[in-house]
Backbone as CSV, one residue per row, in Angstrom:
resi,resn,N_x,N_y,N_z,CA_x,CA_y,CA_z,C_x,C_y,C_z
1,MET,11.510,-13.531,23.226,11.161,-13.691,21.830,10.746,-12.329,21.265
2,PHE,11.203,-12.011,20.077,10.886,-10.742,19.421,9.601,-10.875,18.621
3,LYS,8.820,-9.826,18.616,7.616,-9.810,17.798,7.985,-9.410,16.373
4,LYS,7.242,-9.936,15.418,7.459,-9.561,14.025,6.991,-8.127,13.822
5,PRO,7.722,-7.354,13.016,7.289,-5.980,12.729,5.940,-5.962,12.008
6,VAL,5.141,-4.960,12.337,3.816,-4.784,11.741,3.695,-3.345,11.258
7,TRP,3.057,-3.163,10.105,2.806,-1.833,9.566,1.396,-1.813,9.005
8,THR,0.662,-0.758,9.259,-0.690,-0.627,8.718,-0.736,0.554,7.762
9,PHE,-1.619,0.460,6.793,-1.729,1.471,5.751,-3.199,1.622,5.394
10,GLU,-3.673,2.862,5.264,-5.074,3.114,4.894,-5.152,4.139,3.774
11,LEU,-6.120,3.935,2.908,-6.449,4.881,1.838,-7.952,5.044,1.795
12,ILE,-8.417,6.276,1.716,-9.849,6.551,1.619,-10.079,7.443,0.408
13,ARG,-10.988,7.041,-0.445,-11.375,7.822,-1.619,-12.873,7.610,-1.834
14,ASP,-13.410,8.253,-2.879,-14.795,7.996,-3.246,-14.906,7.998,-4.761
15,THR,-16.025,7.478,-5.241,-16.270,7.403,-6.669,-17.763,7.555,-6.926
16,ASP,-18.093,7.909,-8.154,-19.505,7.973,-8.528,-19.946,6.712,-9.270
17,ALA,-19.080,5.701,-9.315,-19.436,4.424,-9.940,-20.550,3.755,-9.123
18,PRO,-21.418,2.995,-9.766,-22.495,2.313,-9.044,-21.951,1.318,-8.007
19,PHE,-22.579,1.277,-6.852,-22.166,0.411,-5.746,-22.030,-1.042,-6.193
20,GLU,-23.006,-1.552,-6.939,-23.006,-2.952,-7.356,-21.816,-3.256,-8.263
21,ARG,-21.487,-2.312,-9.137,-20.343,-2.494,-10.036,-19.025,-2.510,-9.259
22,VAL,-18.905,-1.641,-8.265,-17.703,-1.600,-7.429,-17.549,-2.915,-6.674
23,LEU,-18.615,-3.404,-6.076,-18.563,-4.659,-5.326,-18.202,-5.823,-6.240
24,GLU,-18.803,-5.870,-7.404,-18.506,-6.940,-8.361,-17.019,-6.932,-8.737
25,ALA,-16.453,-5.761,-8.968,-15.036,-5.658,-9.335,-14.129,-6.078,-8.181
26,LEU,-14.519,-5.748,-6.954,-13.708,-6.130,-5.798,-13.725,-7.635,-5.550
27,LEU,-14.799,-8.287,-5.935,-14.910,-9.734,-5.732,-14.302,-10.543,-6.877
28,ASP,-13.927,-9.876,-7.967,-13.331,-10.558,-9.118,-11.807,-10.576,-8.967
29,GLY,-11.306,-11.561,-8.245,-9.876,-11.666,-7.968,-9.009,-11.816,-9.200
30,SER,-9.572,-12.309,-10.288,-8.782,-12.482,-11.510,-8.428,-11.147,-12.155
31,ARG,-9.124,-10.059,-11.788,-8.872,-8.738,-12.373,-8.058,-7.821,-11.460
32,TYR,-7.587,-8.311,-10.325,-6.832,-7.461,-9.402,-5.560,-6.901,-10.045
33,GLY,-4.964,-7.632,-10.955,-3.747,-7.169,-11.611,-3.923,-5.872,-12.375
34,ALA,-5.150,-5.528,-12.756,-5.413,-4.285,-13.486,-5.318,-3.053,-12.592
35,TRP,-5.406,-3.249,-11.274,-5.387,-2.073,-10.398,-4.534,-2.222,-9.147
36,HIS,-4.316,-3.440,-8.676,-3.514,-3.615,-7.465,-2.049,-3.786,-7.846
37,PRO,-1.136,-3.056,-7.202,0.266,-3.083,-7.622,0.994,-4.402,-7.362
38,ALA,0.504,-5.229,-6.452,1.248,-6.429,-6.087,0.595,-7.736,-6.533
39,TYR,-0.674,-7.732,-6.871,-1.366,-8.993,-7.140,-1.920,-9.045,-8.549
40,THR,-1.528,-10.071,-9.289,-2.145,-10.281,-10.594,-3.462,-11.011,-10.406
41,LYS,-3.522,-11.816,-9.359,-4.746,-12.525,-8.995,-4.867,-12.483,-7.486
42,ALA,-6.079,-12.523,-7.002,-6.312,-12.527,-5.560,-7.466,-13.476,-5.270
43,ALA,-7.618,-13.804,-4.005,-8.720,-14.661,-3.576,-9.558,-13.894,-2.553
44,PRO,-10.298,-12.886,-3.027,-11.096,-12.086,-2.096,-12.316,-12.851,-1.613
45,HIS,-12.747,-12.530,-0.399,-14.022,-13.088,0.064,-14.812,-11.987,0.775
46,LEU,-16.094,-12.109,0.640,-17.018,-11.139,1.215,-17.202,-11.458,2.690
47,SER,-16.831,-10.523,3.557,-16.971,-10.783,4.989,-18.179,-10.080,5.590
48,LEU,-18.733,-9.106,4.856,-19.907,-8.376,5.344,-20.649,-7.793,4.156
49,GLN,-21.957,-7.946,4.156,-22.768,-7.282,3.144,-24.085,-6.882,3.778
50,GLU,-24.328,-5.602,3.791,-25.575,-5.020,4.281,-26.074,-4.068,3.207
51,GLU,-27.209,-3.488,3.409,-27.756,-2.521,2.464,-26.818,-1.319,2.368
52,GLY,-26.226,-1.130,1.194,-25.366,0.024,0.969,-23.990,-0.060,1.603
53,ARG,-23.582,-1.242,2.030,-22.289,-1.394,2.698,-21.778,-2.819,2.506
54,ALA,-20.466,-2.956,2.265,-19.868,-4.284,2.120,-18.394,-4.221,2.518
55,GLU,-17.873,-5.374,2.898,-16.449,-5.485,3.206,-15.899,-6.743,2.556
56,VAL,-14.780,-6.573,1.865,-14.086,-7.657,1.191,-12.737,-7.827,1.874
57,VAL,-12.357,-9.073,2.136,-11.083,-9.355,2.789,-10.194,-10.128,1.818
58,VAL,-8.921,-9.723,1.769,-7.945,-10.392,0.912,-6.701,-10.669,1.750
59,GLN,-6.246,-11.904,1.723,-5.004,-12.284,2.390,-4.022,-12.717,1.325
60,ALA,-2.781,-12.227,1.445,-1.771,-12.585,0.454,-0.383,-12.352,1.028
61,SER,0.605,-12.686,0.220,1.994,-12.460,0.595,2.656,-11.666,-0.529
62,PRO,2.797,-10.340,-0.351,3.378,-9.518,-1.411,4.867,-9.732,-1.581
63,PHE,5.488,-10.356,-0.589,6.928,-10.598,-0.596,7.192,-11.780,0.331
64,PRO,8.118,-12.663,0.015,8.384,-13.795,0.907,8.674,-13.338,2.344
65,GLY,8.008,-13.965,3.286,8.186,-13.614,4.689,7.266,-12.523,5.186
66,VAL,6.391,-12.026,4.310,5.458,-10.958,4.683,4.032,-11.431,4.421
67,ALA,3.169,-11.209,5.388,1.740,-11.509,5.220,0.981,-10.198,5.185
68,GLU,0.086,-10.057,4.220,-0.760,-8.869,4.123,-2.209,-9.295,4.312
69,LEU,-2.900,-8.590,5.172,-4.329,-8.790,5.375,-5.006,-7.461,5.057
70,ALA,-5.767,-7.438,3.973,-6.426,-6.200,3.536,-7.925,-6.301,3.757
71,HIS,-8.480,-5.257,4.338,-9.923,-5.108,4.500,-10.328,-3.960,3.588
72,ILE,-11.172,-4.260,2.621,-11.627,-3.260,1.667,-13.100,-3.030,1.924
73,GLN,-13.425,-1.823,2.352,-14.814,-1.491,2.668,-15.355,-0.524,1.634
74,ILE,-16.596,-0.736,1.267,-17.289,0.209,0.397,-18.622,0.544,1.057
75,ARG,-19.028,1.800,0.870,-20.260,2.253,1.519,-20.898,3.346,0.665
76,LYS,-22.211,3.246,0.475,-22.939,4.312,-0.208,-22.984,5.521,0.708
77,GLN,-22.701,6.684,0.117,-22.716,7.906,0.913,-23.075,9.083,0.021
78,GLU,-24.265,9.600,0.193,-24.741,10.794,-0.522,-24.552,10.689,-2.035
79,GLY,-25.005,9.604,-2.629,-24.947,9.434,-4.073,-23.593,8.993,-4.603
80,ARG,-22.633,8.775,-3.746,-21.310,8.310,-4.142,-20.991,7.029,-3.387
81,VAL,-19.873,6.417,-3.720,-19.431,5.218,-3.009,-18.095,5.543,-2.345
82,LEU,-18.058,5.411,-1.037,-16.841,5.639,-0.265,-16.006,4.356,-0.303
83,LEU,-14.718,4.483,-0.611,-13.811,3.357,-0.735,-12.761,3.442,0.370
84,LEU,-12.611,2.392,1.166,-11.611,2.367,2.234,-10.778,1.098,2.091
85,TYR,-9.474,1.280,1.923,-8.528,0.169,1.852,-7.675,0.241,3.106
86,ALA,-7.733,-0.765,3.951,-6.929,-0.818,5.171,-6.172,-2.135,5.167
87,ALA,-4.846,-2.049,5.114,-4.024,-3.256,5.045,-3.066,-3.312,6.225
88,ARG,-2.799,-4.540,6.634,-1.843,-4.778,7.720,-0.777,-5.729,7.185
89,PHE,0.462,-5.287,7.251,1.595,-6.069,6.782,2.362,-6.564,8.003
90,LYS,2.731,-7.846,7.997,3.432,-8.412,9.143,4.567,-9.307,8.647
91,GLY,5.757,-9.124,9.217,6.893,-9.963,8.864,8.205,-9.228,9.034
92,TRP,9.293,-9.958,9.085,10.608,-9.352,9.302,11.033,-8.412,8.185
93,PRO,10.705,-8.654,6.910,11.111,-7.721,5.853,10.315,-6.406,5.820
94,VAL,9.266,-6.295,6.625,8.385,-5.124,6.573,9.141,-3.796,6.674
95,PRO,10.042,-3.601,7.634,10.723,-2.296,7.719,11.488,-1.911,6.451
96,LEU,11.962,-2.898,5.706,12.708,-2.620,4.480,11.825,-2.130,3.336
97,PHE,10.546,-2.508,3.364,9.669,-2.235,2.227,8.562,-1.219,2.478
98,ILE,8.480,-0.650,3.661,7.399,0.288,3.977,7.324,1.421,2.956
99,GLY,8.422,2.052,2.677,8.434,3.170,1.724,7.986,2.770,0.336
100,TRP,8.466,1.633,-0.118,8.087,1.132,-1.448,6.596,0.858,-1.515
101,TRP,6.047,0.166,-0.506,4.623,-0.150,-0.505,3.777,1.108,-0.443
102,ARG,4.216,2.086,0.320,3.475,3.347,0.405,3.402,4.011,-0.973
103,LEU,4.516,4.026,-1.699,4.550,4.627,-3.036,3.689,3.865,-4.038
104,GLU,3.785,2.544,-4.041,3.057,1.787,-5.058,1.558,1.692,-4.785
105,ARG,1.134,1.969,-3.557,-0.290,1.897,-3.229,-0.953,3.263,-3.119
106,ARG,-0.205,4.339,-3.243,-0.783,5.667,-3.029,-1.895,6.004,-4.022
107,ASP,-1.830,5.468,-5.240,-2.897,5.722,-6.218,-3.699,4.457,-6.516
108,LEU,-3.775,3.581,-5.522,-4.492,2.320,-5.644,-5.935,2.524,-6.093
109,TRP,-6.666,3.407,-5.405,-8.078,3.613,-5.728,-8.255,4.280,-7.080
110,GLU,-7.350,5.151,-7.462,-7.456,5.778,-8.769,-7.320,4.728,-9.881
111,ARG,-6.371,3.799,-9.722,-6.219,2.705,-10.694,-7.456,1.801,-10.685
112,PHE,-8.013,1.553,-9.505,-9.205,0.724,-9.398,-10.372,1.352,-10.182
113,VAL,-10.601,2.637,-9.976,-11.708,3.326,-10.650,-11.496,3.333,-12.157
114,ARG,-10.270,3.537,-12.619,-9.994,3.489,-14.066,-10.255,2.100,-14.632
115,ALA,-10.000,1.052,-13.838,-10.203,-0.318,-14.299,-11.677,-0.723,-14.345
116,LEU,-12.544,0.034,-13.663,-13.968,-0.295,-13.687,-14.482,-0.177,-15.111
């Protein structure tokens, strides 16, 4: 039996936006369309919240036959908020779309910060 192709993608940026505002925006799935290239709506859930640190998980299908699991971490760091987007794509169409997904997500955090 063949395993389904898997591809992982990470983006790290930072912002001077307040931590609470960033977390609130990440948990508002109805506003994902303003910054995420593939989702007009999402169903994010908080998987970790500690002082100055949180992780939001989003599961979706950006294309039929593909499952995406995104872990979005935010952390206070020296007066700024560090943003980490780590996604794992799994499915047979993955090799066909890797380049496209890389291009459409390369400025993901910049769009997110503008949408704040």
